[in-house]
C-alpha positions in Angstrom: 20.5 104.6 105.5 22.7 107.6 104.6 23.0 110.6 106.9 21.0 112.7 104.4 18.3 110.1 104.1 18.1 109.9 107.9 17.8 113.6 108.2 15.0 113.7 105.6 13.2 110.9 107.5 13.5 112.7 110.8 12.3 116.0 109.3 9.3 114.4 107.6 8.2 112.6 110.8 9.0 115.3 113.3 12.0 113.8 115.0 15.1 115.7 116.0 17.5 112.9 115.0 19.4 113.0 118.3 18.5 109.6 119.7 20.7 106.5 119.4 18.2 104.8 117.1 17.6 107.8 114.9 17.2 106.9 111.2 15.6 103.5 111.9 12.0 102.8 110.8 9.9 100.5 113.0 6.7 99.0 111.6 4.6 98.5 114.7 1.9 95.9 114.1 1.5 95.2 117.8 -1.4 96.0 120.1 -2.3 96.4 123.8 0.8 96.3 126.0 3.9 94.1 125.5 4.6 95.1 121.9 3.6 98.8 122.2 5.7 99.2 125.3 8.7 97.8 123.4 8.1 100.0 120.4 7.7 103.1 122.6 11.1 102.5 124.1 12.5 102.3 120.6 10.7 105.5 119.7 12.0 107.3 122.7 15.5 106.4 121.5 14.8 108.1 118.2 13.4 105.5 115.9 10.5 106.5 113.6 7.7 104.2 114.7 4.7 103.8 112.5 1.9 102.2 114.4 -0.4 100.2 112.2 -4.0 99.9 113.6 -7.2 98.5 112.3 -9.9 101.1 111.5 -11.3 100.4 115.0 -8.0 101.1 116.6 -5.8 99.3 119.2 -8.1 97.6 121.7 -6.3 99.5 124.5 -7.9 102.7 123.2 -11.2 101.4 124.6 -9.8 100.3 128.0 -11.4 103.0 130.2 -11.3 104.3 133.0 -9.0 106.0 133.8 -9.0 108.7 131.1 -7.2 111.9 130.0 -9.6 114.0 128.0 -11.6 110.9 127.4 -8.6 109.0 126.0 -7.6 105.8 127.7 -4.6 106.3 130.0 -3.7 102.7 129.4 -3.2 103.4 125.7 -1.5 106.7 126.3 1.0 105.1 128.6 2.7 103.0 125.9 2.3 104.9 122.6 4.1 108.2 122.7 6.5 109.3 119.9 4.6 107.2 117.3 2.6 107.8 114.1 -0.7 106.0 113.6 -2.0 104.7 110.3 -5.3 102.9 110.1 -5.4 100.0 107.6 -7.9 97.3 106.9 -6.0 94.2 105.8 -9.2 92.9 104.1 -8.9 95.9 101.7 -6.5 95.2 98.9 -5.1 98.7 98.7 -4.6 98.9 102.5 -3.0 95.5 102.6 -0.6 96.6 99.9 0.4 99.6 101.9 1.0 97.4 105.0 3.2 95.1 102.9 5.1 98.1 101.5 5.7 99.4 105.0 7.0 96.0 106.1 9.3 95.8 103.1 10.9 99.2 104.0 11.1 98.9 107.7 14.3 98.2 109.6 12.3 96.6 112.4 8.9 95.0 112.5 7.1 94.1 115.7 3.9 92.1 115.9 1.9 90.2 118.4 -0.8 88.5 116.3 -1.7 84.9 117.0 0.9 82.4 115.6 0.5 82.1 111.8 -2.2 84.9 112.0 -0.3 87.1 109.5 0.5 84.4 107.0 -2.6 84.9 104.9 -1.8 88.6 104.6 1.8 88.0 103.5 3.1 89.8 106.6 4.6 86.8 108.4 8.4 86.7 108.8 9.1 84.5 105.8 7.0 86.7 103.5 8.4 89.9 104.8 12.0 88.7 104.8 11.7 87.6 101.1 11.3 91.2 100.1 13.3 92.7 103.1 16.1 90.3 104.0 17.7 92.8 106.4 14.6 93.2 108.6 14.7 92.5 112.3 11.3 91.0 112.8 10.1 90.5 116.4 7.1 88.3 117.2 5.4 88.2 120.6 3.0 85.4 121.6 1.5 84.3 124.9 2.7 80.7 125.1 4.9 80.2 122.1 4.3 78.7 118.6 4.2 75.0 119.6 1.6 73.2 121.8 0.7 76.6 123.3 0.0 78.4 120.0 -3.7 78.3 120.5 -3.7 79.7 124.0 -4.7 83.4 124.2 -1.8 85.6 125.4 -3.3 87.6 128.3 -0.9 88.6 131.1 -3.3 87.4 133.8 -3.3 83.9 132.3 0.5 83.9 132.3 0.6 85.1 135.9 -1.6 82.1 136.8 0.0 79.5 134.7 3.6 80.5 135.5 3.2 80.1 139.2 3.6 83.8 139.9 0.1 84.1 141.5 1.0 81.3 143.8 3.7 83.5 145.3 1.5 86.7 145.7 -0.4 87.1 148.9 0.2 85.4 152.3 -0.5 81.9 153.4 -3.9 82.8 154.6 -5.1 84.3 151.3 -5.9 83.0 147.9 -3.4 83.6 145.2 -3.3 87.2 143.8 -2.3 88.7 140.6 0.3 91.5 140.6 -1.1 95.1 140.6 0.1 95.5 137.0 0.5 93.4 133.8 4.1 92.7 134.9 4.8 89.9 132.3 3.6 92.1 129.4 6.1 94.7 130.6 8.9 92.2 131.1 8.3 90.7 127.7 8.3 94.2 126.2 11.7 94.8 127.8 13.0 91.4 126.6 11.7 92.3 123.1 13.6 95.6 123.0 16.8 93.8 124.3 16.4 91.1 121.6 15.8 93.7 118.9 18.9 95.7 119.9 21.0 92.5 119.9 19.7 91.6 116.4 20.5 95.1 115.2 24.1 94.7 116.3 24.3 91.4 114.6 22.9 93.0 111.4 25.5 95.8 111.7 28.3 93.2 111.8 27.0 90.7 109.2 24.2 92.5 107.2 21.8 89.7 108.2 18.3 90.3 109.5 16.6 87.7 111.6 13.4 86.6 113.4 13.3 87.4 117.1 10.6 85.4 118.9 9.3 85.9 122.4 6.5 84.6 124.5 5.0 85.8 127.8 5.4 82.4 129.5 9.2 82.2 128.9 9.6 85.8 129.9 7.6 85.1 133.1 9.8 82.2 134.0 12.9 84.2 133.3 11.6 87.3 135.1 10.7 85.3 138.2 14.5 84.8 138.7 15.2 83.4 142.2 11.7 82.0 142.6 11.8 80.0 139.4 15.4 79.0 140.2 14.3 77.8 143.6 12.6 74.9 141.8 14.7 74.5 138.6 18.0 74.7 140.5 17.2 73.8 144.0 14.2 71.5 143.7 12.2 73.7 146.1 8.6 74.8 145.2 8.3 78.4 146.7 5.1 79.4 148.4 3.3 82.6 149.4 5.1 84.5 152.1 3.2 87.8 152.1 5.7 90.6 152.2 8.6 88.4 153.5 11.6 87.4 151.5 12.5 83.7 151.3 16.2 84.3 151.9 16.6 87.6 153.8 15.4 88.9 157.1 14.5 91.7 157.9 13.3 92.5 154.4 9.7 93.5 154.7 7.3 96.2 156.0 7.6 96.5 159.7 5.3 98.0 162.3 6.4 101.3 163.8 4.5 103.5 166.4 2.4 104.7 163.5 2.2 102.9 160.2 4.6 100.5 158.5 8.0 101.1 157.0 9.8 98.8 154.6 13.2 97.8 156.0 15.8 95.9 154.1 18.9 94.5 155.8 20.4 92.4 153.0 23.8 91.7 154.7 25.4 91.6 158.1 26.7 95.2 157.9 23.2 96.6 157.2 21.8 94.5 160.0 24.4 95.9 162.4 23.5 99.5 161.4 19.8 98.8 161.9 20.5 97.4 165.4 22.6 100.4 166.3 20.0 102.9 165.0 17.4 101.2 167.1 19.6 101.3 170.2 20.0 97.6 170.4 23.5 97.0 169.0 23.8 93.8 171.0 21.4 92.0 168.6 24.0 92.1 165.9 26.2 89.8 168.0 23.4 87.6 169.2 24.1 84.0 168.0 20.5 83.7 166.9 20.9 86.6 164.5 24.6 86.8 163.6 24.2 85.5 160.0 21.5 85.7 157.4 20.8 82.1 157.8 20.4 82.4 161.5 18.2 85.5 161.1 16.0 83.5 158.7 15.7 80.7 161.1 14.7 83.0 164.0 12.8 85.6 162.2 9.7 85.4 164.4 11.8 86.2 167.5 13.7 88.9 165.7 10.6 90.6 164.5 9.3 91.1 168.0 12.5 92.6 169.2 12.9 95.0 166.3 9.2 96.1 166.4 9.5 96.8 170.1 12.1 99.4 169.3 10.3 100.7 166.2 7.2 101.4 168.2 9.0 104.5 169.7 8.5 106.6 166.6 6.3 106.8 163.5 7.2 105.5 160.1 7.6 109.1 158.9 10.0 109.8 161.8 12.0 106.6 161.3 12.6 107.0 157.6 15.1 109.9 157.7 16.8 108.4 160.8 17.3 105.0 159.3 18.2 106.4 155.8 20.7 108.7 157.5 22.3 105.7 159.2 22.8 104.1 155.7 20.1 101.5 156.1 17.9 100.7 153.1 14.3 101.6 153.9 11.3 103.2 152.2 7.9 104.6 153.0 4.8 102.8 151.7 3.0 105.1 149.4 0.3 105.2 146.8 1.2 105.9 143.1 0.7 109.6 143.6 3.1 109.5 146.5 5.6 107.5 144.4 5.6 110.1 141.6 5.9 113.0 144.1 8.8 111.1 145.8 10.6 110.8 142.5 10.1 114.5 141.9 11.6 115.4 145.3 14.6 113.2 144.4 15.1 115.3 141.2 14.3 112.3 138.9 11.8 114.4 136.9 9.5 111.4 136.3 6.9 113.2 134.2 7.5 114.4 130.6 5.1 116.3 128.3 5.6 115.1 124.7 3.8 116.8 121.8 2.9 120.3 120.7 1.4 122.7 123.2 -2.1 122.0 122.0 -1.7 118.3 122.7 0.8 117.8 125.5 0.0 114.7 127.4 1.8 113.9 130.6 3.6 110.5 130.4 6.3 108.8 132.4 10.0 109.4 131.5 12.0 106.9 129.6 14.0 104.8 132.2 17.4 105.1 130.6 19.7 108.2 130.7 22.1 108.5 127.7 25.0 110.9 128.1 25.4 111.6 124.4 22.1 110.6 122.7 19.3 111.3 125.1 15.8 110.0 124.8 13.4 112.5 123.3 9.7 113.3 123.8 8.5 115.0 120.6 5.2 113.3 119.8 2.2 112.8 121.9 0.4 109.4 121.7 -1.3 109.5 118.3 -5.0 109.9 117.5 -6.1 106.9 115.5 -5.1 107.3 111.9 -3.7 110.8 112.4 -0.6 110.1 110.3 -2.2 108.1 107.6 -1.6 110.6 104.8 1.9 111.3 106.0 2.8 107.6 106.0 1.2 107.1 102.6 3.2 110.1 101.2 6.4 108.7 102.6 5.8 105.2 101.1 4.9 106.8 97.7 8.2 108.8 97.8 10.1 105.6 98.7 8.6 103.8 95.8 9.4 106.7 93.5 13.0 106.7 94.8 12.6 110.3 96.0 13.8 109.4 99.5 
């Protein structure tokens, strides 16, 4: 796209054109979380994202509570900086518009069931026939082979991947994580794959199909735990808040409440012992290496918590932090946001015009030259339908 065409695109769709992906058009055919999270990250980086919804809207719009002015906070969390168009694929005119959008997009993201878009001519092969340069990302739950028929819900993947077997302690049943973590990880993997494919297209001019599934992302995202079995032949088990390879690396009892303490190497352990007025523990043969600390963690826990009992978690935090020891208070989400604010991280942004500013969480990447932008609030269903139709008409007429 030329600079003038990019400027016209940004002006039409309300973008400043300062982001690193400015001028790129994303046809977002995804729903719920993994795909929408990916496309929001691309939108924050300046891409024009057109969210294609059914007339009933993305399922996540109905996932309440919690709400913000009766809108689902789940939906609002992953759909800022986008334009919504409502299309019924069973209507010939609407389907033709969806196909036109796919034919003119730089990137298309979808998370329909495998082969689910073939009958609409919106699968990769059909889209690439008319748009050979497209970077087309497909997200499924369990791949397109033997797992193609399995529904792709994050909870199912947490169970099937083994992640739930790691969450909780030995006395509890397996627990799911407190968020849809593999949807989020897959969304991150999708954005990474798309950016890699865009670079390849820049070099060669070739588009391609980028395929992801939650199960593969889960096994990759479980890193050392999946490697324990794949590489080491060890099946990891639930250890509560303890780490399989490091100690201390867990919440520890103080005189009032618990404080997370992480001593990931010998130097940090020595600083902890000094701050707790027991420097001799750092030279104790039982605790002198990480391997020894792991082998004698029950004994070490008693000795450390005897010292920690002298003060509260709130009192210990600045003392241990000041000594250069990694530690953190255990807070609720409200406390986490407020903590980030005190650190100057400015975690909350207000995209959208004044009459529809909706608080959302800041994009996680800081760019020194092409910062992320927050220009559009999460869209009302179909709110940009006429705008998108006008843009496609102008494209067909060669006016843009």
